[in-house]
C-alpha positions as CSV (number, residue, x, y, z in Angstrom):
1,M,-27.1,-3.7,10.4
2,L,-24.0,-1.7,9.7
3,D,-23.0,-2.0,13.3
4,N,-23.3,-5.9,13.0
5,R,-20.8,-5.9,10.0
6,F,-18.5,-3.7,11.8
7,Y,-18.3,-5.9,14.8
8,S,-18.2,-9.1,13.0
9,L,-15.2,-7.7,10.9
10,L,-13.7,-6.7,14.3
11,V,-13.9,-10.4,15.3
12,K,-12.6,-11.5,12.2
13,H,-9.6,-9.4,12.8
14,G,-8.9,-10.7,16.2
15,Q,-10.1,-7.9,18.2
16,N,-12.7,-8.0,21.2
17,P,-15.9,-6.3,20.0
18,I,-17.2,-5.5,23.4
19,K,-14.0,-3.7,24.5
20,V,-13.5,-2.1,21.4
21,R,-17.1,-0.8,21.2
22,K,-16.7,0.7,25.0
23,D,-13.5,2.5,24.0
24,L,-14.8,3.7,20.7
25,Y,-18.0,5.0,22.1
26,K,-16.2,6.8,25.0
27,S,-13.7,8.4,22.7
28,L,-16.2,9.6,20.3
29,I,-18.3,11.1,23.0
30,L,-15.2,12.9,24.4
31,S,-14.6,14.2,20.9
32,G,-18.0,15.8,20.9
33,F,-20.4,13.2,19.2
34,S,-23.6,12.4,21.0
35,N,-24.4,9.4,18.8
36,P,-21.4,7.4,18.0
37,A,-23.3,4.9,15.7
38,L,-24.4,8.0,13.5
39,A,-20.6,8.9,13.3
40,L,-19.7,5.5,11.9
41,S,-22.5,5.6,9.2
42,L,-21.6,9.3,8.2
43,V,-18.0,7.9,7.8
44,V,-19.2,5.1,5.5
45,N,-21.5,7.3,3.5
46,S,-18.9,9.9,3.0
47,I,-16.2,7.5,1.7
48,V,-18.1,5.0,-0.5
49,L,-17.2,4.6,-4.1
50,P,-19.8,3.2,-6.6
51,L,-17.0,1.5,-8.7
52,E,-14.1,-0.8,-8.0
53,T,-11.3,-1.5,-10.5
54,K,-10.3,-5.0,-11.5
55,K,-7.2,-5.9,-13.6
56,R,-8.1,-7.6,-17.0
57,R,-5.6,-8.9,-19.3
58,R,-5.7,-7.7,-22.9
59,G,-3.1,-9.2,-25.1
60,R,0.2,-9.0,-23.1
61,N,-1.0,-6.1,-21.0
62,F,-3.1,-5.7,-17.9
63,L,-5.7,-2.9,-17.8
64,S,-7.6,-1.6,-14.7
65,V,-11.1,-1.7,-15.6
66,P,-13.8,-0.1,-13.4
67,F,-16.8,-2.3,-12.4
68,P,-19.9,-1.3,-10.4
69,I,-20.3,-2.9,-7.0
70,T,-23.3,-3.3,-4.6
71,K,-24.0,-1.1,-1.6
72,E,-23.0,-3.9,0.7
73,R,-19.7,-4.3,-0.9
74,Q,-19.1,-0.7,-0.9
75,E,-19.8,-0.5,3.0
76,G,-17.8,-3.6,3.7
77,L,-14.7,-2.3,1.8
78,V,-14.9,1.1,3.8
79,L,-15.2,-0.9,7.1
80,H,-12.3,-3.1,6.3
81,K,-10.1,-0.1,5.2
82,L,-11.0,1.7,8.5
83,I,-10.1,-1.3,10.7
84,K,-6.8,-1.9,8.6
85,I,-5.7,1.6,9.0
86,A,-6.4,1.6,12.9
87,K,-4.4,-1.6,13.1
88,Q,-1.5,-0.4,11.3
89,S,-1.2,2.8,13.3
90,K,0.8,1.8,16.5
91,G,0.8,3.7,19.7
92,S,-0.2,3.7,23.4
93,L,-3.7,4.2,22.4
94,S,-6.5,1.3,22.6
95,F,-7.8,0.0,19.4
96,G,-11.1,1.7,20.0
97,E,-9.4,4.9,20.5
98,R,-7.4,4.6,17.5
99,L,-10.6,3.8,15.6
100,S,-12.2,6.8,16.9
101,F,-9.3,9.0,15.9
102,H,-9.4,7.9,12.4
103,I,-13.3,8.3,12.3
104,V,-12.9,11.8,13.5
105,Q,-10.2,12.6,11.0
106,T,-12.4,11.2,8.1
107,L,-15.3,13.4,9.3
108,R,-13.2,16.4,9.1
109,G,-12.0,15.7,5.7
110,T,-8.5,14.7,6.5
111,G,-6.7,11.4,7.1
112,P,-5.7,8.3,5.2
113,L,-9.3,7.1,4.3
114,V,-10.0,10.5,2.4
115,Q,-6.5,10.4,0.8
116,D,-7.2,6.8,-0.4
117,R,-10.6,7.7,-1.8
118,Q,-9.0,10.7,-3.7
119,E,-6.3,8.5,-5.2
120,T,-9.0,5.8,-6.3
121,L,-11.0,8.6,-7.9
122,R,-8.0,9.9,-9.9
123,T,-7.4,6.3,-11.1
124,L,-10.9,5.9,-12.2
125,K,-10.9,9.1,-14.4
């Protein structure tokens, strides 16, 4: 189910999911992953946050209020961020190779997804 959501998000963002899947799996296998679908689910499970902040008005001020979100929304936010980060990183690599690069970075504990998660945790405290 996670793969279907991921590929539908790729179509939504204007990418060819068949070509991206081929490049992504090839790059992840070269990076040492025997099961690329498992790598995607590991990234999603390591980055998800149970809360989301929404701005609420109180008097003349706006406050960031944490709200609980569903598991599907958590997964969707992580997948959306992953695609957005890979789209923003420009270079000679194909989109699938850029996605695999960011997946490997996240699994190693570095990269923009991990930094974004840490920033969000700091704002929630």
